[in-house]
Biopython code that builds the backbone (N, CA, C, O; Angstrom):
import numpy as np
from Bio.PDB.StructureBuilder import StructureBuilder

atoms = [
    (1, "MET", "N", (-62.129, 172.524, 74.856)),
    (1, "MET", "CA", (-61.069, 171.546, 74.630)),
    (1, "MET", "C", (-60.856, 171.386, 73.135)),
    (1, "MET", "O", (-61.799, 171.086, 72.403)),
    (2, "SER", "N", (-59.638, 171.581, 72.676)),
    (2, "SER", "CA", (-59.354, 171.420, 71.253)),
    (2, "SER", "C", (-58.826, 170.014, 70.995)),
    (2, "SER", "O", (-58.154, 169.417, 71.836)),
    (3, "THR", "N", (-59.145, 169.507, 69.822)),
    (3, "THR", "CA", (-58.670, 168.173, 69.472)),
    (3, "THR", "C", (-57.324, 168.281, 68.775)),
    (3, "THR", "O", (-57.028, 169.276, 68.114)),
    (4, "LEU", "N", (-56.528, 167.259, 68.930)),
    (4, "LEU", "CA", (-55.202, 167.235, 68.319)),
    (4, "LEU", "C", (-55.301, 166.811, 66.862)),
    (4, "LEU", "O", (-56.150, 165.988, 66.520)),
    (5, "PRO", "N", (-54.449, 167.358, 65.994)),
    (5, "PRO", "CA", (-54.378, 166.836, 64.631)),
    (5, "PRO", "C", (-53.836, 165.408, 64.680)),
    (5, "PRO", "O", (-52.917, 165.110, 65.444)),
    (6, "VAL", "N", (-54.405, 164.541, 63.869)),
    (6, "VAL", "CA", (-53.990, 163.135, 63.829)),
    (6, "VAL", "C", (-53.435, 162.844, 62.446)),
    (6, "VAL", "O", (-54.074, 163.138, 61.436)),
    (7, "PHE", "N", (-52.239, 162.262, 62.406)),
    (7, "PHE", "CA", (-51.591, 161.900, 61.150)),
    (7, "PHE", "C", (-51.393, 160.394, 61.112)),
    (7, "PHE", "O", (-51.252, 159.755, 62.155)),
    (8, "ARG", "N", (-51.382, 159.832, 59.923)),
    (8, "ARG", "CA", (-51.067, 158.415, 59.778)),
    (8, "ARG", "C", (-49.565, 158.220, 59.940)),
    (8, "ARG", "O", (-48.772, 159.142, 59.748)),
    (9, "TRP", "N", (-49.199, 156.998, 60.296)),
    (9, "TRP", "CA", (-47.805, 156.637, 60.540)),
    (9, "TRP", "C", (-46.933, 157.034, 59.349)),
    (9, "TRP", "O", (-47.303, 156.766, 58.207)),
    (10, "HIS", "N", (-45.804, 157.656, 59.587)),
    (10, "HIS", "CA", (-44.823, 158.105, 58.587)),
    (10, "HIS", "C", (-45.312, 159.264, 57.731)),
    (10, "HIS", "O", (-44.643, 159.617, 56.759)),
    (11, "LEU", "N", (-46.453, 159.869, 58.051)),
    (11, "LEU", "CA", (-46.978, 160.956, 57.219)),
    (11, "LEU", "C", (-47.111, 162.274, 57.972)),
    (11, "LEU", "O", (-47.899, 163.132, 57.573)),
    (12, "ALA", "N", (-46.369, 162.445, 59.034)),
    (12, "ALA", "CA", (-46.410, 163.709, 59.772)),
    (12, "ALA", "C", (-45.640, 164.768, 58.992)),
    (12, "ALA", "O", (-44.594, 164.472, 58.415)),
    (13, "PRO", "N", (-46.140, 165.988, 58.970)),
    (13, "PRO", "CA", (-45.419, 167.046, 58.255)),
    (13, "PRO", "C", (-44.142, 167.441, 58.987)),
    (13, "PRO", "O", (-43.957, 167.123, 60.162)),
    (14, "ASP", "N", (-43.272, 168.136, 58.274)),
    (14, "ASP", "CA", (-42.043, 168.634, 58.887)),
    (14, "ASP", "C", (-42.401, 169.598, 60.017)),
    (14, "ASP", "O", (-43.440, 170.258, 59.982)),
    (15, "GLY", "N", (-41.541, 169.664, 60.997)),
    (15, "GLY", "CA", (-41.774, 170.570, 62.112)),
    (15, "GLY", "C", (-42.328, 169.881, 63.343)),
    (15, "GLY", "O", (-42.446, 170.508, 64.395)),
    (16, "TYR", "N", (-42.672, 168.598, 63.237)),
    (16, "TYR", "CA", (-43.147, 167.805, 64.369)),
    (16, "TYR", "C", (-42.153, 166.676, 64.621)),
    (16, "TYR", "O", (-41.531, 166.167, 63.689)),
    (17, "ALA", "N", (-42.010, 166.290, 65.880)),
    (17, "ALA", "CA", (-41.101, 165.198, 66.225)),
    (17, "ALA", "C", (-41.561, 164.534, 67.516)),
    (17, "ALA", "O", (-42.174, 165.171, 68.372)),
    (18, "THR", "N", (-41.255, 163.233, 67.646)),
    (18, "THR", "CA", (-41.531, 162.513, 68.884)),
    (18, "THR", "C", (-40.435, 162.857, 69.895)),
    (18, "THR", "O", (-39.447, 163.508, 69.555)),
    (19, "ARG", "N", (-40.618, 162.417, 71.128)),
    (19, "ARG", "CA", (-39.594, 162.656, 72.154)),
    (19, "ARG", "C", (-38.249, 162.063, 71.735)),
    (19, "ARG", "O", (-37.206, 162.694, 71.909)),
    (20, "ARG", "N", (-38.277, 160.861, 71.190)),
    (20, "ARG", "CA", (-37.017, 160.229, 70.775)),
    (20, "ARG", "C", (-36.352, 160.996, 69.645)),
    (20, "ARG", "O", (-35.131, 161.148, 69.624)),
    (21, "GLN", "N", (-37.156, 161.478, 68.707)),
    (21, "GLN", "CA", (-36.591, 162.251, 67.607)),
    (21, "GLN", "C", (-36.016, 163.572, 68.108)),
    (21, "GLN", "O", (-34.974, 164.022, 67.630)),
    (22, "LEU", "N", (-36.695, 164.192, 69.071)),
    (22, "LEU", "CA", (-36.152, 165.414, 69.665)),
    (22, "LEU", "C", (-34.834, 165.123, 70.368)),
    (22, "LEU", "O", (-33.870, 165.875, 70.228)),
    (23, "ARG", "N", (-34.793, 164.031, 71.125)),
    (23, "ARG", "CA", (-33.580, 163.679, 71.860)),
    (23, "ARG", "C", (-32.417, 163.412, 70.905)),
    (23, "ARG", "O", (-31.274, 163.752, 71.212)),
    (24, "ALA", "N", (-32.697, 162.809, 69.756)),
    (24, "ALA", "CA", (-31.642, 162.556, 68.764)),
    (24, "ALA", "C", (-31.055, 163.868, 68.242)),
    (24, "ALA", "O", (-29.915, 163.897, 67.781)),
    (25, "ARG", "N", (-31.821, 164.940, 68.313)),
    (25, "ARG", "CA", (-31.350, 166.265, 67.895)),
    (25, "ARG", "C", (-30.858, 167.087, 69.090)),
    (25, "ARG", "O", (-30.631, 168.290, 68.965)),
    (26, "ASN", "N", (-30.694, 166.444, 70.238)),
    (26, "ASN", "CA", (-30.291, 167.108, 71.486)),
    (26, "ASN", "C", (-31.293, 168.186, 71.902)),
    (26, "ASN", "O", (-30.917, 169.273, 72.340)),
    (27, "LEU", "N", (-32.586, 167.854, 71.753)),
    (27, "LEU", "CA", (-33.655, 168.757, 72.161)),
    (27, "LEU", "C", (-34.580, 168.031, 73.123)),
    (27, "LEU", "O", (-34.530, 166.808, 73.252)),
    (28, "ARG", "N", (-35.435, 168.811, 73.805)),
    (28, "ARG", "CA", (-36.449, 168.268, 74.707)),
    (28, "ARG", "C", (-37.724, 169.073, 74.496)),
    (28, "ARG", "O", (-37.659, 170.199, 74.003)),
    (29, "PRO", "N", (-38.888, 168.522, 74.858)),
    (29, "PRO", "CA", (-40.130, 169.269, 74.656)),
    (29, "PRO", "C", (-40.150, 170.609, 75.387)),
    (29, "PRO", "O", (-40.752, 171.561, 74.890)),
    (30, "GLY", "N", (-39.525, 170.710, 76.525)),
    (30, "GLY", "CA", (-39.419, 171.985, 77.221)),
    (30, "GLY", "C", (-40.730, 172.512, 77.779)),
    (30, "GLY", "O", (-40.946, 173.724, 77.803)),
    (31, "GLY", "N", (-41.608, 171.624, 78.227)),
    (31, "GLY", "CA", (-42.846, 172.055, 78.861)),
    (31, "GLY", "C", (-44.005, 172.293, 77.911)),
    (31, "GLY", "O", (-45.110, 172.591, 78.365)),
    (32, "GLN", "N", (-43.794, 172.173, 76.619)),
    (32, "GLN", "CA", (-44.896, 172.383, 75.677)),
    (32, "GLN", "C", (-45.860, 171.206, 75.704)),
    (32, "GLN", "O", (-45.473, 170.079, 76.015)),
    (33, "ASP", "N", (-47.094, 171.472, 75.381)),
    (33, "ASP", "CA", (-48.097, 170.419, 75.304)),
    (33, "ASP", "C", (-47.919, 169.616, 74.026)),
    (33, "ASP", "O", (-47.246, 170.058, 73.095)),
    (34, "VAL", "N", (-48.523, 168.440, 73.984)),
    (34, "VAL", "CA", (-48.503, 167.618, 72.782)),
    (34, "VAL", "C", (-49.190, 168.405, 71.669)),
    (34, "VAL", "O", (-50.279, 168.942, 71.869)),
    (35, "ALA", "N", (-48.557, 168.474, 70.498)),
    (35, "ALA", "CA", (-49.083, 169.277, 69.396)),
    (35, "ALA", "C", (-49.913, 168.447, 68.412)),
    (35, "ALA", "O", (-50.832, 168.966, 67.778)),
    (36, "ALA", "N", (-49.588, 167.167, 68.287)),
    (36, "ALA", "CA", (-50.301, 166.297, 67.343)),
    (36, "ALA", "C", (-50.019, 164.855, 67.731)),
    (36, "ALA", "O", (-49.257, 164.587, 68.660)),
    (37, "GLN", "N", (-50.639, 163.933, 67.012)),
    (37, "GLN", "CA", (-50.336, 162.530, 67.275)),
    (37, "GLN", "C", (-50.330, 161.745, 65.984)),
    (37, "GLN", "O", (-51.008, 162.084, 65.013)),
    (38, "LEU", "N", (-49.536, 160.680, 66.004)),
    (38, "LEU", "CA", (-49.485, 159.725, 64.900)),
    (38, "LEU", "C", (-50.296, 158.512, 65.296)),
    (38, "LEU", "O", (-50.314, 158.128, 66.466)),
    (39, "GLU", "N", (-50.961, 157.911, 64.344)),
    (39, "GLU", "CA", (-51.674, 156.667, 64.617)),
    (39, "GLU", "C", (-51.275, 155.631, 63.586)),
    (39, "GLU", "O", (-51.264, 155.888, 62.382)),
    (40, "ARG", "N", (-50.952, 154.465, 64.088)),
    (40, "ARG", "CA", (-50.606, 153.338, 63.221)),
    (40, "ARG", "C", (-51.692, 152.288, 63.392)),
    (40, "ARG", "O", (-51.821, 151.701, 64.466)),
    (41, "PRO", "N", (-52.480, 152.044, 62.339)),
    (41, "PRO", "CA", (-53.561, 151.067, 62.474)),
    (41, "PRO", "C", (-53.023, 149.656, 62.703)),
    (41, "PRO", "O", (-51.931, 149.301, 62.259)),
    (42, "ARG", "N", (-53.830, 148.866, 63.412)),
    (42, "ARG", "CA", (-53.468, 147.467, 63.657)),
    (42, "ARG", "C", (-54.634, 146.576, 63.255)),
    (42, "ARG", "O", (-55.751, 147.052, 63.058)),
    (43, "ARG", "N", (-54.373, 145.308, 63.138)),
    (43, "ARG", "CA", (-55.377, 144.346, 62.680)),
    (43, "ARG", "C", (-56.247, 143.826, 63.812)),
    (43, "ARG", "O", (-55.992, 144.059, 64.994)),
    (44, "ARG", "N", (-57.275, 143.116, 63.402)),
    (44, "ARG", "CA", (-58.161, 142.370, 64.304)),
    (44, "ARG", "C", (-58.833, 143.239, 65.362)),
    (44, "ARG", "O", (-58.992, 142.811, 66.505)),
    (45, "GLY", "N", (-59.221, 144.437, 64.997)),
    (45, "GLY", "CA", (-59.990, 145.268, 65.908)),
    (45, "GLY", "C", (-59.221, 145.849, 67.080)),
    (45, "GLY", "O", (-59.817, 146.427, 67.989)),
    (46, "ARG", "N", (-57.907, 145.703, 67.070)),
    (46, "ARG", "CA", (-57.110, 146.273, 68.157)),
    (46, "ARG", "C", (-56.999, 147.784, 67.964)),
    (46, "ARG", "O", (-57.014, 148.264, 66.830)),
    (47, "PRO", "N", (-56.889, 148.523, 69.038)),
    (47, "PRO", "CA", (-56.766, 149.984, 68.897)),
    (47, "PRO", "C", (-55.435, 150.346, 68.221)),
    (47, "PRO", "O", (-54.471, 149.586, 68.308)),
    (48, "PRO", "N", (-55.381, 151.488, 67.557)),
    (48, "PRO", "CA", (-54.144, 151.864, 66.861)),
    (48, "PRO", "C", (-53.027, 152.213, 67.844)),
    (48, "PRO", "O", (-53.279, 152.616, 68.979)),
    (49, "LEU", "N", (-51.788, 152.048, 67.381)),
    (49, "LEU", "CA", (-50.633, 152.507, 68.144)),
    (49, "LEU", "C", (-50.571, 154.022, 68.005)),
    (49, "LEU", "O", (-50.799, 154.558, 66.921)),
    (50, "VAL", "N", (-50.265, 154.708, 69.088)),
    (50, "VAL", "CA", (-50.265, 156.166, 69.081)),
    (50, "VAL", "C", (-48.890, 156.670, 69.497)),
    (50, "VAL", "O", (-48.290, 156.158, 70.443)),
    (51, "ALA", "N", (-48.396, 157.679, 68.782)),
    (51, "ALA", "CA", (-47.160, 158.368, 69.146)),
    (51, "ALA", "C", (-47.471, 159.854, 69.208)),
    (51, "ALA", "O", (-48.090, 160.399, 68.294)),
    (52, "TYR", "N", (-47.053, 160.502, 70.264)),
    (52, "TYR", "CA", (-47.324, 161.930, 70.429)),
    (52, "TYR", "C", (-46.212, 162.751, 69.805)),
    (52, "TYR", "O", (-45.037, 162.389, 69.876)),
    (53, "LEU", "N", (-46.598, 163.865, 69.191)),
    (53, "LEU", "CA", (-45.655, 164.729, 68.487)),
    (53, "LEU", "C", (-45.579, 166.096, 69.159)),
    (53, "LEU", "O", (-46.566, 166.605, 69.690)),
    (54, "TYR", "N", (-44.388, 166.671, 69.120)),
    (54, "TYR", "CA", (-44.134, 168.001, 69.676)),
    (54, "TYR", "C", (-43.586, 168.890, 68.563)),
    (54, "TYR", "O", (-42.988, 168.403, 67.603)),
    (55, "ARG", "N", (-43.794, 170.180, 68.701)),
    (55, "ARG", "CA", (-43.286, 171.118, 67.705)),
    (55, "ARG", "C", (-41.791, 171.316, 67.908)),
    (55, "ARG", "O", (-41.338, 171.595, 69.018)),
    (56, "VAL", "N", (-41.037, 171.171, 66.837)),
    (56, "VAL", "CA", (-39.580, 171.293, 66.907)),
    (56, "VAL", "C", (-39.178, 172.739, 67.173)),
    (56, "VAL", "O", (-38.197, 172.978, 67.878)),
    (57, "ASP", "N", (-39.907, 173.703, 66.629)),
    (57, "ASP", "CA", (-39.529, 175.105, 66.811)),
    (57, "ASP", "C", (-39.711, 175.585, 68.252)),
    (57, "ASP", "O", (-39.107, 176.582, 68.647)),
    (58, "LEU", "N", (-40.534, 174.890, 69.040)),
    (58, "LEU", "CA", (-40.726, 175.261, 70.449)),
    (58, "LEU", "C", (-39.861, 174.435, 71.400)),
    (58, "LEU", "O", (-39.846, 174.690, 72.604)),
    (59, "ALA", "N", (-39.139, 173.445, 70.863)),
    (59, "ALA", "CA", (-38.302, 172.582, 71.703)),
    (59, "ALA", "C", (-37.098, 173.355, 72.224)),
    (59, "ALA", "O", (-36.626, 174.307, 71.602)),
    (60, "LYS", "N", (-36.619, 172.920, 73.376)),
    (60, "LYS", "CA", (-35.468, 173.557, 74.004)),
    (60, "LYS", "C", (-34.289, 172.595, 74.016)),
    (60, "LYS", "O", (-34.482, 171.384, 73.902)),
    (61, "PRO", "N", (-33.070, 173.114, 74.152)),
    (61, "PRO", "CA", (-31.909, 172.225, 74.212)),
    (61, "PRO", "C", (-31.940, 171.353, 75.465)),
    (61, "PRO", "O", (-32.482, 171.747, 76.497)),
    (62, "VAL", "N", (-31.356, 170.175, 75.358)),
    (62, "VAL", "CA", (-31.248, 169.269, 76.497)),
    (62, "VAL", "C", (-30.331, 169.912, 77.531)),
    (62, "VAL", "O", (-29.295, 170.486, 77.194)),
    (63, "ARG", "N", (-30.730, 169.806, 78.790)),
    (63, "ARG", "CA", (-29.888, 170.360, 79.856)),
    (63, "ARG", "C", (-28.618, 169.518, 79.985)),
    (63, "ARG", "O", (-28.687, 168.290, 79.931)),
    (64, "PRO", "N", (-27.464, 170.159, 80.155)),
    (64, "PRO", "CA", (-26.224, 169.385, 80.279)),
    (64, "PRO", "C", (-26.159, 168.652, 81.620)),
    (64, "PRO", "O", (-26.758, 169.077, 82.607)),
    (65, "MET", "N", (-25.424, 167.554, 81.630)),
    (65, "MET", "CA", (-25.219, 166.806, 82.871)),
    (65, "MET", "C", (-24.197, 167.551, 83.721)),
    (65, "MET", "O", (-23.088, 167.834, 83.267)),
    (66, "THR", "N", (-24.574, 167.864, 84.953)),
    (66, "THR", "CA", (-23.678, 168.531, 85.888)),
    (66, "THR", "C", (-22.917, 167.456, 86.662)),
    (66, "THR", "O", (-23.315, 166.292, 86.638)),
    (67, "PRO", "N", (-21.842, 167.816, 87.341)),
    (67, "PRO", "CA", (-21.127, 166.824, 88.148)),
    (67, "PRO", "C", (-22.028, 166.152, 89.186)),
    (67, "PRO", "O", (-21.884, 164.958, 89.449)),
    (68, "GLY", "N", (-22.950, 166.905, 89.772)),
    (68, "GLY", "CA", (-23.872, 166.330, 90.753)),
    (68, "GLY", "C", (-24.808, 165.312, 90.120)),
    (68, "GLY", "O", (-25.101, 164.278, 90.720)),
    (69, "ARG", "N", (-25.277, 165.599, 88.912)),
    (69, "ARG", "CA", (-26.146, 164.641, 88.214)),
    (69, "ARG", "C", (-25.375, 163.378, 87.849)),
    (69, "ARG", "O", (-25.901, 162.272, 87.971)),
    (70, "TRP", "N", (-24.121, 163.538, 87.398)),
    (70, "TRP", "CA", (-23.307, 162.358, 87.083)),
    (70, "TRP", "C", (-23.099, 161.503, 88.338)),
    (70, "TRP", "O", (-23.139, 160.274, 88.274)),
    (71, "GLN", "N", (-22.881, 162.154, 89.459)),
    (71, "GLN", "CA", (-22.680, 161.444, 90.714)),
    (71, "GLN", "C", (-23.950, 160.686, 91.121)),
    (71, "GLN", "O", (-23.879, 159.535, 91.549)),
    (72, "ALA", "N", (-25.101, 161.334, 90.985)),
    (72, "ALA", "CA", (-26.369, 160.682, 91.318)),
    (72, "ALA", "C", (-26.647, 159.519, 90.366)),
    (72, "ALA", "O", (-27.147, 158.478, 90.789)),
    (73, "HIS", "N", (-26.329, 159.690, 89.101)),
    (73, "HIS", "CA", (-26.521, 158.615, 88.122)),
    (73, "HIS", "C", (-25.627, 157.413, 88.450)),
    (73, "HIS", "O", (-26.070, 156.266, 88.388)),
    (74, "ALA", "N", (-24.373, 157.686, 88.797)),
    (74, "ALA", "CA", (-23.450, 156.606, 89.151)),
    (74, "ALA", "C", (-23.940, 155.855, 90.390)),
    (74, "ALA", "O", (-23.836, 154.630, 90.447)),
    (75, "ALA", "N", (-24.473, 156.574, 91.380)),
    (75, "ALA", "CA", (-24.991, 155.932, 92.593)),
    (75, "ALA", "C", (-26.202, 155.071, 92.269)),
    (75, "ALA", "O", (-26.350, 153.976, 92.812)),
    (76, "MET", "N", (-27.062, 155.554, 91.393)),
    (76, "MET", "CA", (-28.246, 154.793, 91.001)),
    (76, "MET", "C", (-27.847, 153.506, 90.277)),
    (76, "MET", "O", (-28.398, 152.440, 90.551)),
    (77, "MET", "N", (-26.893, 153.609, 89.358)),
    (77, "MET", "CA", (-26.454, 152.416, 88.629)),
    (77, "MET", "C", (-25.727, 151.435, 89.554)),
    (77, "MET", "O", (-25.866, 150.221, 89.400)),
    (78, "ARG", "N", (-24.957, 151.952, 90.507)),
    (78, "ARG", "CA", (-24.279, 151.084, 91.473)),
    (78, "ARG", "C", (-25.307, 150.301, 92.286)),
    (78, "ARG", "O", (-25.109, 149.118, 92.562)),
    (79, "ALA", "N", (-26.407, 150.959, 92.673)),
    (79, "ALA", "CA", (-27.460, 150.281, 93.439)),
    (79, "ALA", "C", (-28.137, 149.202, 92.596)),
    (79, "ALA", "O", (-28.514, 148.156, 93.124)),
    (80, "ARG", "N", (-28.294, 149.441, 91.309)),
    (80, "ARG", "CA", (-28.930, 148.442, 90.437)),
    (80, "ARG", "C", (-28.024, 147.234, 90.184)),
    (80, "ARG", "O", (-28.509, 146.140, 89.897)),
    (81, "ARG", "N", (-26.698, 147.438, 90.293)),
    (81, "ARG", "CA", (-25.748, 146.347, 90.069)),
    (81, "ARG", "C", (-25.432, 145.560, 91.335)),
    (81, "ARG", "O", (-24.846, 144.481, 91.249)),
    (82, "THR", "N", (-25.801, 146.068, 92.503)),
    (82, "THR", "CA", (-25.447, 145.425, 93.767)),
    (82, "THR", "C", (-26.447, 144.320, 94.101)),
    (82, "THR", "O", (-27.658, 144.541, 94.097)),
    (83, "CYS", "N", (-25.923, 143.134, 94.387)),
    (83, "CYS", "CA", (-26.753, 141.981, 94.761)),
    (83, "CYS", "C", (-27.281, 142.193, 96.183)),
    (83, "CYS", "O", (-26.521, 142.542, 97.086)),
    (84, "GLN", "N", (-28.585, 141.979, 96.373)),
    (84, "GLN", "CA", (-29.179, 142.154, 97.698)),
    (84, "GLN", "C", (-28.837, 141.006, 98.634)),
    (84, "GLN", "O", (-28.946, 141.146, 99.853)),
    (85, "THR", "N", (-28.424, 139.871, 98.080)),
    (85, "THR", "CA", (-28.105, 138.707, 98.910)),
    (85, "THR", "C", (-26.668, 138.747, 99.420)),
    (85, "THR", "O", (-26.430, 138.655, 100.624)),
    (86, "CYS", "N", (-25.707, 138.885, 98.497)),
    (86, "CYS", "CA", (-24.297, 138.839, 98.906)),
    (86, "CYS", "C", (-23.677, 140.226, 99.053)),
    (86, "CYS", "O", (-22.607, 140.354, 99.648)),
    (87, "GLY", "N", (-24.326, 141.270, 98.524)),
    (87, "GLY", "CA", (-23.824, 142.624, 98.677)),
    (87, "GLY", "C", (-22.689, 142.997, 97.745)),
    (87, "GLY", "O", (-22.099, 144.068, 97.894)),
    (88, "ARG", "N", (-22.367, 142.136, 96.781)),
    (88, "ARG", "CA", (-21.277, 142.431, 95.849)),
    (88, "ARG", "C", (-21.811, 143.114, 94.594)),
    (88, "ARG", "O", (-22.989, 142.999, 94.257)),
    (89, "ASP", "N", (-20.907, 143.836, 93.905)),
    (89, "ASP", "CA", (-21.235, 144.428, 92.612)),
    (89, "ASP", "C", (-21.188, 143.298, 91.588)),
    (89, "ASP", "O", (-20.136, 142.700, 91.365)),
    (90, "ALA", "N", (-22.326, 143.009, 90.970)),
    (90, "ALA", "CA", (-22.411, 141.891, 90.033)),
    (90, "ALA", "C", (-21.727, 142.195, 88.708)),
    (90, "ALA", "O", (-21.412, 141.270, 87.960)),
    (91, "GLY", "N", (-21.489, 143.471, 88.397)),
    (91, "GLY", "CA", (-20.887, 143.830, 87.122)),
    (91, "GLY", "C", (-21.926, 143.995, 86.020)),
    (91, "GLY", "O", (-21.573, 144.305, 84.883)),
    (92, "TYR", "N", (-23.189, 143.794, 86.338)),
    (92, "TYR", "CA", (-24.309, 143.959, 85.419)),
    (92, "TYR", "C", (-25.532, 144.319, 86.254)),
    (92, "TYR", "O", (-25.526, 144.149, 87.473)),
    (93, "VAL", "N", (-26.559, 144.806, 85.614)),
    (93, "VAL", "CA", (-27.776, 145.151, 86.345)),
    (93, "VAL", "C", (-28.443, 143.863, 86.799)),
    (93, "VAL", "O", (-28.753, 142.998, 85.980)),
    (94, "VAL", "N", (-28.663, 143.734, 88.093)),
    (94, "VAL", "CA", (-29.279, 142.536, 88.656)),
    (94, "VAL", "C", (-30.732, 142.459, 88.181)),
    (94, "VAL", "O", (-31.477, 143.426, 88.336)),
    (95, "PRO", "N", (-31.148, 141.324, 87.604)),
    (95, "PRO", "CA", (-32.526, 141.213, 87.119)),
    (95, "PRO", "C", (-33.527, 141.353, 88.261)),
    (95, "PRO", "O", (-33.410, 140.658, 89.270)),
    (96, "PRO", "N", (-34.510, 142.242, 88.117)),
    (96, "PRO", "CA", (-35.509, 142.403, 89.181)),
    (96, "PRO", "C", (-36.307, 141.123, 89.424)),
    (96, "PRO", "O", (-36.802, 140.903, 90.529)),
    (97, "SER", "N", (-36.435, 140.279, 88.400)),
    (97, "SER", "CA", (-37.186, 139.034, 88.573)),
    (97, "SER", "C", (-36.464, 138.087, 89.533)),
    (97, "SER", "O", (-37.107, 137.287, 90.212)),
    (98, "LEU", "N", (-35.134, 138.171, 89.594)),
    (98, "LEU", "CA", (-34.364, 137.318, 90.509)),
    (98, "LEU", "C", (-34.165, 137.997, 91.860)),
    (98, "LEU", "O", (-34.236, 137.342, 92.899)),
    (99, "GLY", "N", (-33.916, 139.303, 91.854)),
    (99, "GLY", "CA", (-33.672, 140.024, 93.092)),
    (99, "GLY", "C", (-32.264, 139.841, 93.633)),
    (99, "GLY", "O", (-31.904, 140.440, 94.646)),
    (100, "SER", "N", (-31.470, 139.022, 92.969)),
    (100, "SER", "CA", (-30.082, 138.810, 93.367)),
    (100, "SER", "C", (-29.287, 138.442, 92.122)),
    (100, "SER", "O", (-29.854, 138.207, 91.056)),
    (101, "CYS", "N", (-27.955, 138.395, 92.272)),
    (101, "CYS", "CA", (-27.120, 138.037, 91.125)),
    (101, "CYS", "C", (-27.373, 136.574, 90.738)),
    (101, "CYS", "O", (-27.935, 135.805, 91.518)),
    (102, "VAL", "N", (-26.960, 136.212, 89.558)),
    (102, "VAL", "CA", (-27.205, 134.854, 89.055)),
    (102, "VAL", "C", (-26.513, 133.822, 89.935)),
    (102, "VAL", "O", (-27.049, 132.735, 90.153)),
    (103, "THR", "N", (-25.324, 134.151, 90.445)),
    (103, "THR", "CA", (-24.597, 133.226, 91.314)),
    (103, "THR", "C", (-25.387, 132.915, 92.574)),
    (103, "THR", "O", (-25.426, 131.761, 93.002)),
    (104, "CYS", "N", (-26.017, 133.912, 93.177)),
    (104, "CYS", "CA", (-26.815, 133.683, 94.388)),
    (104, "CYS", "C", (-28.173, 133.063, 94.063)),
    (104, "CYS", "O", (-28.705, 132.284, 94.853)),
    (105, "ALA", "N", (-28.726, 133.402, 92.919)),
    (105, "ALA", "CA", (-30.047, 132.887, 92.557)),
    (105, "ALA", "C", (-30.003, 131.411, 92.186)),
    (105, "ALA", "O", (-30.946, 130.670, 92.463)),
    (106, "TYR", "N", (-28.907, 130.980, 91.557)),
    (106, "TYR", "CA", (-28.769, 129.583, 91.138)),
    (106, "TYR", "C", (-27.444, 129.011, 91.642)),
    (106, "TYR", "O", (-26.559, 128.736, 90.832)),
    (107, "PRO", "N", (-27.280, 128.822, 92.961)),
    (107, "PRO", "CA", (-25.986, 128.367, 93.485)),
    (107, "PRO", "C", (-25.640, 126.942, 93.069)),
    (107, "PRO", "O", (-24.461, 126.625, 92.908)),
    (108, "GLU", "N", (-26.641, 126.069, 92.889)),
    (108, "GLU", "CA", (-26.350, 124.678, 92.517)),
    (108, "GLU", "C", (-25.758, 124.571, 91.119)),
    (108, "GLU", "O", (-24.943, 123.685, 90.864)),
    (109, "GLU", "N", (-26.149, 125.447, 90.218)),
    (109, "GLU", "CA", (-25.616, 125.407, 88.858)),
    (109, "GLU", "C", (-24.194, 125.923, 88.809)),
    (109, "GLU", "O", (-23.437, 125.528, 87.922)),
    (110, "GLN", "N", (-23.803, 126.784, 89.720)),
    (110, "GLN", "CA", (-22.459, 127.339, 89.731)),
    (110, "GLN", "C", (-21.441, 126.308, 90.243)),
    (110, "GLN", "O", (-20.276, 126.344, 89.847)),
    (111, "ARG", "N", (-21.875, 125.387, 91.123)),
    (111, "ARG", "CA", (-20.966, 124.360, 91.656)),
    (111, "ARG", "C", (-20.685, 123.261, 90.652)),
    (111, "ARG", "O", (-19.642, 122.613, 90.729)),
    (112, "CYS", "N", (-21.592, 123.034, 89.713)),
    (112, "CYS", "CA", (-21.456, 121.920, 88.771)),
    (112, "CYS", "C", (-20.331, 122.120, 87.772)),
    (112, "CYS", "O", (-19.870, 121.147, 87.176)),
    (113, "ARG", "N", (-19.893, 123.299, 87.577)),
    (113, "ARG", "CA", (-18.900, 123.572, 86.532)),
    (113, "ARG", "C", (-17.560, 123.390, 87.028)),
    (113, "ARG", "O", (-16.596, 123.576, 86.285)),
]
sb = StructureBuilder()
sb.init_structure("model")
sb.init_model(0)
sb.init_chain("A")
sb.init_seg("    ")
for serial, (resi, resn, name, xyz) in enumerate(atoms, 1):
    if name == "N":
        sb.init_residue(resn, " ", resi, " ")
    sb.init_atom(name, np.array(xyz, "f"), 0.0, 1.0, " ", f" {name:<3s}", serial, name[0])
structure = sb.get_structure()
């Protein structure tokens, strides 16, 4: 088992990037293993924050969205916006903590206005 190179926060050499940095360049890790990691020290004995790095030269382009993927994404978002109580599209993602739209979750507050 080989150990990963560890760099301090903001001191990684060129050629390495996090998943978010790859995505900003329209790239993805493409099945490669983690190449290195960043560590950001924290106070009071807490463990450091860790970010995994991938090699940019081995990254692959992001796969384009196909019509089928767009359709599946739209269905998923529609399900997240649909109130489980009244069955209507709330127009926003229904909070999982409520399980229903705000109108159904707090009906007494809606009548007062």
